[in-house]
C-alpha positions as CSV (number, residue, x, y, z in Angstrom):
1,M,2.7,-2.9,44.0
2,R,5.5,-0.4,44.3
3,A,8.0,-2.0,42.9
4,I,9.9,-3.0,39.6
5,G,11.3,-6.3,39.3
6,I,14.9,-7.7,38.0
7,V,15.3,-10.9,36.4
8,L,19.0,-12.2,36.5
9,A,19.2,-14.8,33.3
10,G,22.3,-14.4,31.9
11,G,24.2,-16.8,33.4
12,N,25.7,-20.1,32.2
13,S,26.1,-23.5,34.4
14,N,28.7,-25.5,33.4
15,R,27.0,-28.3,35.9
16,M,24.2,-28.5,33.4
17,K,26.9,-30.2,31.1
18,E,25.7,-30.3,27.4
19,L,22.4,-28.8,28.1
20,S,23.8,-25.3,27.9
21,N,25.4,-25.8,24.9
22,R,22.3,-24.1,23.0
23,R,20.7,-22.1,25.9
24,A,20.6,-20.4,29.1
25,T,19.7,-22.2,32.5
26,A,16.5,-19.9,32.4
27,A,15.6,-20.9,28.9
28,M,15.9,-24.5,30.2
29,P,12.2,-26.5,29.0
30,M,10.4,-27.4,32.3
31,V,7.5,-29.5,33.2
32,G,6.5,-30.5,28.8
33,G,5.4,-27.3,27.8
34,Y,7.2,-24.4,30.5
35,R,10.6,-22.6,30.4
36,A,12.4,-21.8,33.8
37,I,12.5,-18.5,33.2
38,D,8.1,-18.7,33.1
39,F,7.7,-19.2,36.9
40,V,9.6,-16.0,37.9
41,L,7.8,-14.3,35.7
42,S,4.7,-15.1,36.4
43,N,5.1,-15.0,40.0
44,M,6.1,-10.6,39.5
45,S,3.0,-10.9,37.4
46,N,0.6,-11.9,40.1
47,S,2.5,-9.7,42.3
48,H,1.3,-6.7,40.6
49,I,4.9,-6.1,39.3
50,Q,4.0,-4.1,36.0
51,K,8.0,-3.3,35.0
52,V,10.3,-6.3,34.6
53,A,14.0,-6.0,33.3
54,V,14.8,-9.1,32.2
55,L,19.1,-8.8,32.0
56,T,20.6,-12.1,29.6
57,Q,23.8,-12.5,27.6
58,Y,24.8,-16.4,27.8
59,N,23.1,-18.1,24.5
60,A,20.4,-15.7,24.4
61,K,18.5,-16.5,21.8
62,S,16.3,-19.1,22.6
63,L,15.5,-17.4,25.7
64,N,14.8,-13.9,23.9
65,S,12.9,-15.7,21.0
66,H,10.5,-16.8,24.2
67,L,10.0,-13.1,25.7
68,N,9.4,-11.4,22.3
69,S,5.9,-11.0,23.8
70,S,5.0,-9.1,27.5
71,K,1.1,-10.0,26.7
72,W,1.9,-14.0,27.7
73,W,2.2,-12.8,31.1
74,D,0.0,-9.6,31.3
75,F,2.7,-7.4,32.0
76,G,2.0,-3.6,32.1
77,R,1.4,-2.3,28.1
78,K,0.6,1.2,28.9
79,Q,2.8,1.7,31.9
80,G,5.5,-0.7,32.7
81,G,6.3,-3.7,30.2
82,L,9.0,-6.0,29.8
83,Y,12.2,-5.0,28.6
84,L,15.0,-7.2,27.6
85,F,18.8,-5.6,28.3
86,T,21.6,-8.0,26.8
87,P,25.6,-6.3,27.0
88,T,26.3,-3.3,25.1
89,I,29.4,-1.9,23.6
90,T,29.3,2.2,24.4
91,Q,31.8,4.8,24.5
92,D,32.8,4.3,28.1
93,N,31.8,0.2,28.0
94,G,33.1,-2.5,26.4
95,F,32.8,-5.2,28.4
96,W,30.7,-8.1,28.6
97,Y,28.6,-8.8,31.9
98,R,31.1,-9.4,34.6
99,G,29.2,-10.4,37.2
100,T,25.7,-9.7,38.5
101,A,25.8,-6.5,40.1
102,D,27.7,-5.6,36.9
103,A,25.0,-6.5,34.9
104,I,22.8,-4.4,37.1
105,A,25.5,-1.7,36.5
106,Q,25.3,-1.9,33.0
107,N,21.5,-1.0,32.4
108,L,21.7,1.6,35.8
109,E,19.5,3.7,33.5
110,F,16.6,1.5,33.6
111,L,16.6,2.3,37.8
112,K,17.2,5.9,37.2
113,D,14.4,6.3,35.5
114,S,11.9,4.4,36.9
115,H,9.9,5.5,40.3
116,E,8.5,2.6,42.0
117,P,10.6,2.8,45.7
118,Y,11.6,-0.6,45.8
119,V,13.2,-3.4,43.2
120,V,12.7,-7.0,43.2
121,I,15.6,-9.2,42.2
122,A,15.2,-12.3,41.6
123,S,17.2,-15.4,39.2
124,G,15.9,-16.9,36.2
125,D,16.8,-20.7,36.8
126,C,14.5,-21.2,39.8
127,I,10.7,-23.0,40.1
128,Y,9.0,-22.0,42.9
129,K,5.6,-19.7,43.6
130,M,5.8,-16.7,45.6
131,D,3.8,-13.1,46.1
132,F,6.2,-10.9,46.5
133,N,3.9,-8.5,48.2
134,E,4.1,-10.5,51.4
135,V,8.2,-10.0,51.1
136,L,7.5,-6.6,50.5
137,S,5.4,-6.0,54.1
138,Y,8.1,-7.7,55.7
139,H,11.0,-5.7,54.3
140,I,9.0,-2.8,55.2
141,A,8.0,-4.1,58.6
142,K,11.5,-4.5,59.7
143,R,12.7,-1.4,57.9
144,A,15.2,-3.4,56.4
145,D,18.2,-2.4,53.9
146,I,17.9,-5.3,52.1
147,T,15.9,-8.6,52.6
148,V,17.2,-12.0,51.0
149,V,14.6,-14.7,50.3
150,T,16.1,-17.5,52.2
151,K,15.0,-21.4,52.2
152,Q,15.6,-24.4,54.4
153,L,16.9,-27.5,53.2
154,G,16.7,-30.8,53.7
155,K,20.1,-32.6,55.3
156,E,20.6,-34.9,52.1
157,E,20.2,-32.2,50.1
158,D,23.9,-29.9,48.7
159,A,23.9,-26.6,50.3
160,T,27.2,-25.8,49.1
161,R,25.6,-25.0,45.8
162,F,24.2,-21.6,47.2
163,G,25.0,-19.0,49.6
164,T,24.8,-20.2,53.0
165,V,23.1,-17.9,55.8
166,K,22.7,-17.5,59.8
167,T,20.3,-15.5,61.3
168,A,19.8,-14.0,64.3
169,A,16.4,-14.9,66.3
170,D,14.5,-11.4,64.9
171,G,15.6,-12.4,61.3
172,R,18.9,-10.2,61.1
173,I,21.4,-12.0,58.8
174,V,25.0,-12.7,60.7
175,E,26.5,-14.7,58.8
176,F,26.7,-15.2,54.7
177,E,28.7,-17.5,52.9
178,E,28.9,-17.6,49.3
179,K,28.9,-21.0,48.0
180,P,31.4,-23.0,50.8
181,V,33.5,-25.7,50.5
182,E,31.7,-27.6,53.1
183,T,29.4,-26.5,55.3
184,S,26.9,-27.8,58.0
185,E,24.2,-25.1,57.3
186,T,21.0,-25.8,55.9
187,M,19.2,-22.2,55.5
188,I,20.4,-21.1,52.3
189,S,19.7,-17.7,49.8
190,T,17.2,-18.5,46.9
191,G,19.0,-15.9,44.8
192,I,15.2,-13.2,45.7
193,Y,15.9,-10.3,47.3
194,V,14.2,-6.7,48.0
195,I,15.9,-3.4,48.5
196,R,15.2,0.3,47.9
197,R,15.6,1.7,44.7
198,R,17.6,4.6,45.6
199,Q,20.1,2.2,47.6
200,L,20.3,-0.2,44.8
201,I,21.3,2.8,42.6
202,E,24.1,4.0,45.6
203,M,25.4,0.4,46.3
204,I,26.0,-0.1,42.5
205,E,27.5,3.2,41.8
206,R,30.2,2.6,44.8
207,C,30.5,-1.2,43.3
208,I,31.3,0.8,39.9
209,E,34.2,3.1,41.4
210,E,35.8,0.5,43.5
211,E,35.4,-1.9,40.2
212,R,33.7,-4.5,42.3
213,H,31.1,-6.9,40.2
214,D,29.5,-9.6,42.1
215,F,25.9,-8.5,43.7
216,V,27.1,-11.8,46.5
217,K,30.0,-10.9,47.5
218,D,30.5,-7.2,46.8
219,I,27.0,-5.7,48.3
220,L,25.2,-8.7,50.1
221,I,28.5,-10.0,52.5
222,R,30.8,-7.0,52.5
223,H,27.3,-4.5,54.5
224,K,26.1,-7.8,56.3
225,N,27.5,-6.1,59.4
226,V,27.0,-2.7,58.1
227,K,23.1,-2.2,56.6
228,K,20.2,-4.2,58.2
229,I,19.6,-7.3,55.7
230,Y,16.8,-9.8,57.4
231,A,16.2,-12.9,55.8
232,Y,12.5,-13.9,54.8
233,E,11.6,-17.6,55.0
234,M,10.1,-19.8,52.3
235,N,8.4,-22.7,53.4
236,S,6.4,-23.9,50.0
237,Y,8.7,-25.7,47.1
238,W,11.5,-24.2,45.6
239,S,13.9,-25.6,43.5
240,N,17.0,-24.5,41.3
241,I,17.6,-26.2,38.2
242,A,21.6,-25.3,37.8
243,T,22.9,-28.8,37.5
244,V,21.9,-31.7,35.6
245,D,20.9,-33.8,38.7
246,S,18.8,-31.0,39.7
247,Y,17.2,-30.5,36.4
248,Y,16.5,-33.9,36.2
249,R,15.0,-34.5,39.7
250,T,12.9,-31.1,39.3
251,N,10.7,-32.2,36.5
252,M,9.8,-35.9,38.1
253,D,8.7,-33.7,41.1
254,F,6.2,-33.4,38.6
255,L,5.0,-36.4,38.4
256,E,3.7,-36.1,41.9
257,K,-0.3,-35.0,41.7
258,E,0.6,-33.1,44.9
259,T,3.3,-30.6,43.3
260,R,1.3,-30.6,40.0
261,D,-2.2,-29.6,41.7
262,Y,0.2,-26.8,43.5
263,F,2.0,-25.4,40.6
264,F,-1.0,-25.5,38.0
265,N,-4.4,-26.5,39.9
266,E,-4.2,-23.8,42.7
267,Y,-4.1,-19.7,42.4
268,P,-2.5,-18.0,40.9
269,N,-1.2,-19.3,37.8
270,I,1.8,-20.0,35.8
271,Y,2.1,-18.7,32.6
272,S,4.2,-19.1,29.5
273,K,4.0,-18.6,25.7
274,V,1.6,-20.2,24.2
275,E,2.0,-22.7,20.8
276,D,-0.4,-23.7,18.4
277,L,0.1,-27.4,18.9
278,P,-2.7,-30.1,18.5
279,P,-3.3,-32.5,21.5
280,A,-0.9,-35.6,22.1
281,K,-1.9,-38.6,19.8
282,Y,-1.8,-42.1,21.5
283,N,-1.9,-44.6,18.8
284,M,-2.9,-48.3,18.9
285,G,-0.1,-49.7,21.2
286,A,0.5,-46.8,23.5
287,N,0.7,-47.5,26.7
288,V,1.5,-44.6,29.1
289,K,1.8,-44.6,33.2
290,N,2.3,-41.3,35.4
291,S,3.9,-39.1,32.7
292,L,3.3,-36.0,31.2
293,V,2.9,-35.4,27.8
294,A,3.1,-32.4,25.8
295,S,1.0,-31.0,22.9
296,G,2.3,-32.2,19.2
297,C,3.7,-35.5,20.9
298,I,2.0,-39.1,19.0
299,I,2.9,-41.7,20.7
300,N,3.1,-45.3,20.0
301,G,5.1,-47.7,22.6
302,A,5.4,-47.6,26.3
303,V,6.1,-43.9,28.2
304,E,6.6,-44.9,32.2
305,N,7.3,-42.3,34.8
306,S,8.9,-39.6,31.9
307,V,8.6,-35.9,30.8
308,L,7.5,-36.1,27.4
309,F,7.7,-32.8,26.0
310,K,6.7,-30.5,22.6
311,E,6.4,-32.5,19.3
312,V,8.1,-36.0,20.4
313,F,7.5,-38.7,18.2
314,V,7.8,-42.6,20.0
315,G,7.8,-45.4,17.4
316,N,6.4,-48.7,17.5
317,N,7.4,-51.6,20.5
318,C,9.4,-48.5,22.1
319,T,9.6,-48.3,26.0
320,I,10.9,-45.1,27.5
321,K,11.4,-45.1,31.4
322,N,12.5,-42.1,33.9
323,S,13.4,-40.5,31.7
324,I,13.1,-37.0,29.5
325,I,12.4,-35.8,26.2
326,L,12.7,-32.5,25.2
327,N,11.2,-31.2,22.2
328,D,10.9,-32.4,18.7
329,V,12.6,-35.5,19.3
330,Y,12.1,-38.4,16.8
331,I,12.6,-41.7,18.5
332,G,12.3,-44.9,16.3
333,D,10.8,-48.4,16.4
334,N,12.4,-50.7,18.8
335,V,14.2,-48.3,21.1
336,Y,15.0,-48.4,24.8
337,I,15.6,-45.4,27.0
338,E,16.0,-45.7,30.6
339,N,17.3,-43.0,33.2
340,C,18.1,-40.6,30.5
341,I,18.3,-36.9,29.2
342,V,17.7,-36.6,25.6
343,E,18.4,-33.7,23.7
344,S,15.8,-31.4,22.1
345,R,15.7,-31.8,18.2
346,G,17.5,-35.1,18.0
347,T,16.9,-38.1,16.3
348,I,17.3,-41.7,17.9
349,R,17.4,-44.5,15.3
350,A,15.2,-47.7,15.5
351,N,16.7,-50.8,17.3
352,T,18.8,-48.6,20.1
353,S,19.1,-48.7,23.7
354,Y,20.3,-45.8,26.2
355,K,20.1,-47.0,29.7
356,N,21.7,-45.4,32.8
357,E,22.1,-47.2,35.4
358,G,24.0,-44.8,38.2
359,E,24.7,-41.3,38.6
360,P,25.2,-38.6,36.7
361,I,22.3,-39.0,34.9
362,R,22.7,-39.8,31.3
363,I,22.7,-37.4,28.5
364,V,21.6,-38.1,25.0
365,V,22.6,-36.1,22.4
366,E,22.0,-37.8,18.7
367,K,22.1,-35.6,15.9
368,N,21.5,-38.5,12.9
369,E,19.7,-37.8,10.2
370,R,16.2,-38.3,10.4
371,Y,14.4,-38.8,6.6
372,V,16.1,-40.8,4.6
373,L,15.9,-42.9,1.5
């Protein structure tokens, strides 16, 4: 593909609450054995983008560890590859990334040293499958300056979390409002953009001169009446996981066979870093219904409508319902958990109960001693 990729993965979402205390949103575990960033990297690999830069900043340790090799997504090894960029203090700059445009600006040499004519920019905290070649073909056919991938939300979904878009009959964006207080619009930007590389460099250099730092506000919205900015509407599954509720709901979506088949049983595939773990073990007394159980788990109790990540231990006579248990959690005997998210590497003491009957979803963070005499 005649494009390079840029993944914006440095942000922190306060709406993730305790879940973002130790990791970036793009590094959030997903669907048992994946990370959120795996989906955009897989989409770029499947679209034959060989050169991808990931811009990280907030709590980047786990994300950088996950991305320690490009082989899992099969990016180009002789030409191209996977590049990680974190903020660096230099002679000319002593700032962290002050926004999405500033993140690109601080790594502008990556764009200048590349030769591909186009750039695909995407966020690292969205779950979807997409062929970026189709977006690029649309971009070229429209002779657009910038193409924004959009999604029509259902009426029950909160559009104020995103940038709302209004288009003309030919698909050109005529209105763009970033995270409005109130809106009746249901078409939103998914945070995926296609732009010519040279044009992006020019726009970023202008932002640097004018001390502007945000890609949406200072490039898209500012130029919507000057540049030809078109919308490419996505009609397949898409979800942003940057809130506790959306993270919980997205994982629960994968309990539906239709969603699982779309992502994991239909070409192209979703890839992730592979760990050498034994298969899940179900001992006598285990009773598992409509759940996703990852490698390394040992189940002794009842699990229903839940997602269990890697190396979870469920003790005897336990009941887990409608919950997400993150990596390496030990659950003692006679524990009841319902409508909760249990943070990774936690230890749930025996004979305890965690139940949430209302909103928002309860996050359980227990750092008890796991091994006692």
